[in-house]
N, C-alpha and C positions, 0 to 999 in steps of 0.2 A: 630633916628630910631623909635621912638614912633609913629609918624604919619603914617609910613609905616605899622607897625603892626596893627594900628587901621584900616587902609584902607583894609588891608588883612582880618581882622576879619569881617569888614562890607561886603566885597566881598564874604567871606565864608558864611555868614549868608544869603545873597541874593541868592547865588547859592543853598543853602540848602532849602530855601523856594521855589524856582523855581523847584527844583528837586521833592519836595513833591507834588507840583501841577501837575507836569508832570506824576506822577505815579497814579494820581487819575483817576478812571474809571467811565464812565457814567453808570447808572443803566441799566440792561439788558432789552431789549424790551419785551413786553408781548408775550406769545406764540400765534402763529397764529391759532392754533387749540388745544383746551384743551382735546381732546378725546371724549368729550360728543357728539359733533356734529357728529363725525365719527360713534360712536355707534348708534346714532339716525338714521343716514343714512342707516346703515346696517339693523337696525330693520325695517325701512320702506321697504327696498328691500325684506326682508324675508316675511313681511306681504303681499306684493304684489304678491310674488310667491305663498304663501299659498292661496290667494284669487283666483289667476288664476288657480291653481290646483283644487280648490273646484269647479269652474265653468266648468272645463274640465272633471272632474270625475262625477259631478252630472248628466249630461245627460245619462251617461252610467248606473248610478244607477237607474235613473227614468224610463228607458226603460224596466226594469225587472218588474215582478209582485209584487215587494216588499216582496219577500220571505226573512224573517229575519233569519230563521235558516234552 
């Protein structure tokens, strides 16, 4: 019976090692967007809107006689 128990112990050790490797997970992939690029895109859109509004409002202001008060 000794060879059977040795074979069983060896099989149990092999199964334990394989089970440990099966539970191992690969590292998570890096994020596709870290949020900085999204914030920068929103900032560019807001700056473009501000620039467009400036050029749209400026002709209305320039047509007056520059009455400040």
